[in-house]
C-alpha positions in Angstrom: -2.0 21.4 -18.8 -4.4 23.7 -17.1 -8.0 22.6 -17.0 -10.9 25.1 -17.1 -12.7 25.4 -13.7 -16.1 23.7 -13.5 -18.5 25.0 -10.8 -21.7 23.4 -9.5 -24.2 25.6 -7.6 -26.8 24.3 -5.2 -29.5 26.9 -4.5 -30.8 27.4 -0.9 -33.3 30.1 -0.4 -33.5 31.5 3.1 -35.8 34.0 4.7 -36.0 35.6 8.2 -38.0 33.6 10.7 -40.7 36.2 10.7 -41.1 35.9 7.0 -41.3 32.1 7.2 -44.1 32.3 9.7 -46.2 34.6 7.6 -47.2 34.8 3.9 -44.4 36.3 1.7 -44.3 40.1 1.6 -45.7 41.7 -1.5 -43.4 43.5 -3.8 -44.7 46.8 -2.6 -44.1 46.2 1.1 -41.1 46.8 3.3 -39.1 43.6 3.9 -35.7 42.1 4.6 -34.5 39.6 2.0 -31.8 37.0 2.6 -30.3 35.1 -0.4 -27.3 32.7 -0.5 -25.9 30.1 -2.8 -23.5 27.3 -1.7 -20.9 26.5 -4.4 -18.6 23.7 -5.3 -15.9 24.0 -7.9 -12.3 23.6 -8.9 -9.6 23.2 -11.5 -6.2 21.7 -11.8 -4.5 24.9 -10.5 -6.5 25.3 -7.3 -7.9 21.8 -6.7 -11.5 21.4 -5.5 -13.3 23.7 -3.1 -16.5 24.9 -1.5 -17.9 28.1 -0.3 -20.9 30.4 -0.2 -22.0 33.8 -1.6 -25.0 35.7 -0.5 -26.6 38.9 0.6 -28.9 40.3 3.2 -30.8 43.4 2.0 -33.5 45.6 3.4 -36.1 46.7 0.8 -38.6 49.6 1.1 -40.9 51.1 -1.5 -39.4 54.3 -2.8 -35.8 53.3 -1.8 -34.2 52.0 -5.0 -32.7 49.4 -5.3 -32.6 48.8 -1.5 -32.2 50.6 1.8 -29.0 48.7 2.6 -27.4 45.5 1.5 -24.7 43.4 3.1 -23.0 41.0 0.7 -20.6 38.3 1.8 -18.7 35.4 0.4 -16.1 32.8 1.2 -14.4 30.2 -1.0 -11.6 27.7 -0.1 -10.0 25.1 -2.2 -7.7 22.1 -1.4 -5.4 19.9 -3.5 -2.7 17.3 -2.9 0.7 18.6 -2.0 4.1 16.9 -2.5 2.7 13.6 -1.2 -0.9 12.3 -1.6 -1.3 12.3 2.1 -0.7 16.0 2.3 -3.2 18.8 1.4 -2.6 22.4 0.6 -5.0 25.2 0.1 -4.1 27.2 -3.1 -7.0 29.6 -2.9 -8.9 31.3 -0.1 -11.1 34.3 -0.3 -13.3 36.1 2.3 -15.1 39.4 2.0 -18.0 41.5 3.3 -19.4 44.5 1.5 -21.9 46.9 3.0 -23.8 49.3 0.7 -26.1 52.0 1.8 -27.4 53.8 -1.3 -29.1 56.7 0.5 -27.2 57.4 3.7 -28.7 60.8 4.2 -32.3 61.9 4.2 -31.7 63.8 1.0 -30.7 60.6 -0.7 -27.6 62.2 -2.2 -24.9 60.3 -0.4 -24.1 56.6 -0.9 -21.6 54.7 1.3 -19.8 51.4 0.6 -17.3 49.6 2.9 -15.5 46.4 2.1 -13.0 44.4 4.2 -11.4 41.4 2.5 -8.7 38.8 2.8 -7.4 36.7 -0.1 -4.7 34.0 -0.5 -3.7 33.0 -4.0 -0.9 30.7 -4.5 -1.3 30.0 -8.3 -1.3 33.5 -9.8 0.1 33.4 -13.3 2.9 35.3 -15.0 3.8 34.6 -18.6 5.8 37.7 -19.3 5.2 41.4 -20.0 3.4 42.7 -23.1 0.8 41.8 -25.6 3.1 39.3 -27.4 4.2 37.4 -24.3 4.3 33.7 -25.2 3.0 30.8 -23.2 5.8 28.5 -21.8 6.2 25.1 -23.6 3.6 22.5 -22.6 6.3 20.2 -21.2 7.1 22.7 -18.4 5.1 22.3 -15.2 2.5 24.9 -14.4 4.5 26.0 -11.3 7.1 27.5 -13.6 4.7 30.4 -14.4 3.1 30.7 -11.0 3.6 32.9 -7.9 1.7 33.4 -4.7 0.0 36.5 -3.2 -1.6 37.2 0.1 -3.7 40.4 0.5 -5.6 41.9 3.4 -7.4 45.1 2.5 -10.1 47.6 3.7 -11.7 49.8 1.1 -14.4 52.5 1.5 -16.1 54.8 -0.9 -18.6 57.6 -0.7 -20.7 58.7 -3.8 -22.3 62.1 -3.8 -25.1 63.1 -6.1 -24.2 66.4 -7.9 -27.1 66.9 -10.3 -29.5 64.4 -11.7 -27.6 61.3 -12.8 -24.2 63.0 -12.3 -22.1 61.8 -9.3 -18.7 62.2 -7.7 -17.1 59.3 -5.9 -14.3 59.4 -3.3 -12.5 56.2 -2.7 -9.8 55.1 -0.1 -8.0 51.9 0.4 -5.2 50.4 2.4 -3.8 46.9 1.9 -0.9 44.7 3.1 0.6 42.5 0.5 3.0 39.5 0.7 4.3 37.8 -2.4 5.8 34.3 -2.8 8.0 34.2 -5.9 9.5 30.7 -6.4 13.2 30.6 -7.2 13.7 29.3 -10.7 10.3 30.2 -11.9 9.7 32.5 -14.9 8.9 35.6 -12.7 12.1 35.1 -10.6 14.1 34.7 -13.8 12.7 37.8 -15.4 13.2 39.9 -12.2 16.9 38.7 -12.0 18.0 38.4 -15.6 15.3 39.8 -17.9 15.7 42.7 -20.3 16.2 46.1 -18.5 12.8 47.4 -19.7 11.0 44.3 -18.2 13.0 44.3 -15.0 12.0 48.0 -14.5 8.3 47.0 -14.7 8.3 43.8 -12.4 11.1 44.3 -9.8 10.4 45.3 -6.2 10.0 44.0 -2.6 7.9 41.0 -1.8 6.2 42.4 1.4 4.8 45.9 1.6 1.8 48.1 2.3 -0.1 50.1 -0.3 -2.4 53.1 0.2 -4.5 54.6 -2.5 -7.0 57.4 -3.0 -9.3 57.8 -5.9 -11.6 60.5 -7.3 -14.2 59.5 -9.9 -17.0 61.2 -11.8 -19.9 59.0 -12.8 -23.0 59.3 -15.0 -25.5 56.7 -14.0 -29.0 56.3 -15.5 -29.4 52.6 -14.9 -32.9 51.4 -14.0 -31.4 48.9 -11.6 -27.8 48.5 -10.5 -28.1 44.7 -9.8 -30.0 43.6 -12.9 -29.8 46.4 -15.4 -32.1 46.4 -18.4 -31.8 50.0 -19.6 -29.7 53.1 -19.1 -26.0 54.0 -19.1 -23.2 54.0 -16.5 -20.1 55.9 -17.4 -17.0 56.6 -15.2 -13.9 58.6 -15.3 -11.5 57.8 -12.5 -8.1 58.9 -11.3 -6.3 56.8 -8.6 -3.2 58.0 -6.8 -1.0 55.8 -4.6 1.6 57.8 -2.7 4.8 56.6 -1.1 4.6 57.0 2.7 7.8 55.3 3.7 10.0 52.3 3.4 7.0 50.0 4.1 5.0 51.6 1.3 7.6 51.6 -1.5 5.4 52.2 -4.6 4.3 55.5 -6.0 2.0 55.6 -9.1 -1.2 56.9 -10.6 -3.9 55.3 -12.7 -6.4 56.9 -15.1 -9.4 55.0 -16.3 -12.4 55.6 -18.5 -15.3 53.1 -18.7 -18.5 53.4 -20.8 -21.5 51.1 -20.3 -24.7 51.0 -22.3 -27.8 48.9 -21.6 -30.9 48.5 -23.8 -34.0 46.2 -23.8 -35.4 46.3 -27.4 -37.8 43.5 -26.6 -39.5 42.5 -23.3 -37.5 39.2 -23.2 -34.2 40.5 -24.6 -31.5 42.7 -23.0 -28.3 44.1 -24.7 -25.3 45.3 -22.8 -22.0 46.8 -23.9 -18.9 48.1 -22.2 -15.7 49.9 -23.4 -12.8 50.5 -21.1 -9.4 52.2 -21.3 -6.8 52.2 -18.5 -3.3 53.7 -18.1 -0.8 53.3 -15.3 1.9 56.0 -14.6 4.9 55.9 -12.4 6.1 52.8 -10.5 3.2 50.4 -9.7 3.7 46.8 -8.3 3.9 44.4 -11.2 0.6 42.6 -10.5 -1.3 45.9 -11.2 -0.2 45.5 -14.9 -2.9 42.9 -15.4 -5.7 44.4 -13.4 -8.1 47.2 -13.1 -9.5 47.9 -9.6 -8.2 44.6 -8.2 -9.8 42.6 -11.1 -7.9 40.7 -13.8 -9.4 42.1 -17.0 -7.2 41.0 -19.9 -8.3 37.5 -19.0 -10.6 36.2 -16.3 -14.3 36.2 -15.5 -14.7 40.0 -15.2 -12.8 41.0 -18.4 -12.0 39.0 -21.5 -13.6 35.7 -20.8 -11.9 32.7 -22.2 -8.4 34.2 -21.8 -6.8 32.9 -18.6 -6.6 35.3 -15.7 -3.3 37.3 -15.4 -2.4 36.2 -19.0 -1.2 39.6 -20.3 0.6 42.4 -18.4 0.9 46.0 -19.4 0.6 49.6 -18.3 -1.9 50.4 -21.0 -5.1 48.3 -21.4 -8.2 48.6 -23.7 -11.1 46.2 -23.8 -14.7 45.8 -24.9 -17.6 43.5 -24.1 -20.9 42.9 -25.9 -23.5 40.7 -24.3 -27.1 39.7 -25.1 -29.4 38.2 -22.3 -32.6 36.5 -23.2 -35.3 35.5 -20.6 -36.0 31.8 -20.4 -38.3 31.5 -17.3 -39.8 33.5 -14.5 -41.6 32.0 -11.5 -41.7 31.7 -7.7 -40.0 29.1 -5.5 -40.6 28.9 -1.7 -42.4 32.2 -1.9 -39.6 34.1 -3.6 -39.4 35.3 -7.3 -36.8 33.8 -9.6 -35.8 34.5 -13.2 -33.6 32.4 -15.5 -32.0 33.9 -18.6 -29.5 32.8 -21.2 -26.6 34.9 -22.4 -24.2 35.1 -25.3 -21.1 37.4 -25.4 -18.0 38.5 -27.3 -15.1 40.1 -25.4 -11.9 41.5 -26.8 -8.9 43.7 -25.8 -5.2 44.5 -25.9 -2.4 45.6 -23.7 0.8 47.6 -24.2 3.7 46.9 -21.9 4.7 50.6 -21.2 3.9 54.1 -22.3 6.8 54.0 -24.7 6.8 51.7 -27.7 8.2 48.2 -27.2 7.3 46.1 -30.3 9.6 43.4 -29.0 7.2 43.0 -26.1 3.8 44.0 -27.7 4.2 42.8 -31.3 2.8 44.9 -34.1 -0.6 45.1 -35.8 -4.0 44.9 -34.1 -3.0 42.1 -31.8 -6.5 41.6 -30.3 -7.1 39.0 -27.6 -10.7 37.7 -27.6 -13.2 35.3 -26.2 -16.7 34.2 -27.3 -19.2 32.1 -25.3 -22.5 31.9 -23.5 -24.0 31.1 -20.2 -26.9 31.3 -17.8 -28.1 34.0 -15.4 -30.2 33.1 -12.3 -31.8 36.0 -10.4 -33.1 35.3 -6.9 -35.3 37.9 -5.3 -34.6 41.5 -6.3 -31.0 41.9 -5.3 -29.0 38.8 -6.1 -27.8 37.2 -9.4 -25.4 34.3 -10.1 -24.0 33.5 -13.5 -22.3 30.6 -15.2 -20.3 31.3 -18.4 -18.4 29.0 -20.8 -16.0 30.8 -23.1 -13.6 29.8 -25.9 -10.5 31.8 -26.9 -7.3 31.0 -28.8 -5.7 31.3 -25.3 -8.2 28.9 -23.7 -7.2 25.2 -23.1 -9.8 24.2 -24.4 -12.5 26.3 -22.9 -12.9 28.4 -19.7 -15.8 28.2 -17.3 -16.8 30.7 -14.7 -19.2 30.8 -11.8 -19.7 34.1 -10.0 -22.1 36.4 -8.2 -23.3 39.4 -10.1 -23.2 40.3 -13.8 -19.8 40.8 -15.6 -20.5 44.5 -15.9 
């Protein structure tokens, strides 16, 4: 039985040496802000682990929300292997992300660059479609798991067209290696599953993947880190061409995402998101559960409470509603902090393919959903950590999440 992850965060507030030697900079002054949070956590899938998330940001009056920001994170877990004297590391994640909101003097060009490396040995596969059943409880978790190693570099440039309207160009290249255990559910479905399922999940286990993306954005948010009011809507088209034998997949992805933020009271914020996503062509099977490298029909960034990678399909729709209420604001070690509580409802659905497959997707509404609440801790002006607890009919019994940044 899979246990929900439980995370404990210990806050450590750091400032540059010059800042520690002098009184804290006022909000209207130029300054460099350093924030980071050591974390401990784990579950029965990935064991116990430790890491850190944080950012270094340069702030200047008139440059919103920052001049530049370098965010980084690392998290590694360990658990016993075949023998109690052996340890393995089921999950490792390392990344850096540089954001420069106003690269040119006109302020119209934003640049983001992100290298990353991730090892995941307990990715889940329960089948394809909205009606895919969980394996019987008497089967070990390894029956529905596979491994994935990914090294990637992504870059994007966002250009201001007029007012809050932007165009974003995105490029990515990644190298992928999959470890599919013989005798597991994924291997069985790839070898002996129905033809329509095998067509969706078959393919090589080591390959490269290049992608280019064009997006149109409408962004009126008052702050991109902690948003209280405004809207943020996106239309995106991603294309992944086939360059040769080492890059075997060729597919396209269309996505529409709508976000709305309101603050009806000084202490209350409301946020909503609606998302639709369609895959065309021949994508690698793990893309069927993700949008932009994030598991959405399950996991901390999509339908909370539903396990990550729970439902696979070429067509995905989901929605989130969240209310955030201020609890406390104050200053610690010369830096501003804010604590808020949150309540949320998430729901969505997938369809296995563009053609109807009721044997895979079931009939009727078929919504997958999760409800829950949590806490939000804002440190300084550019960093937020969140802890959420969520219940869902798919959860066993609840899911817990610790992460940097808001869900959306």
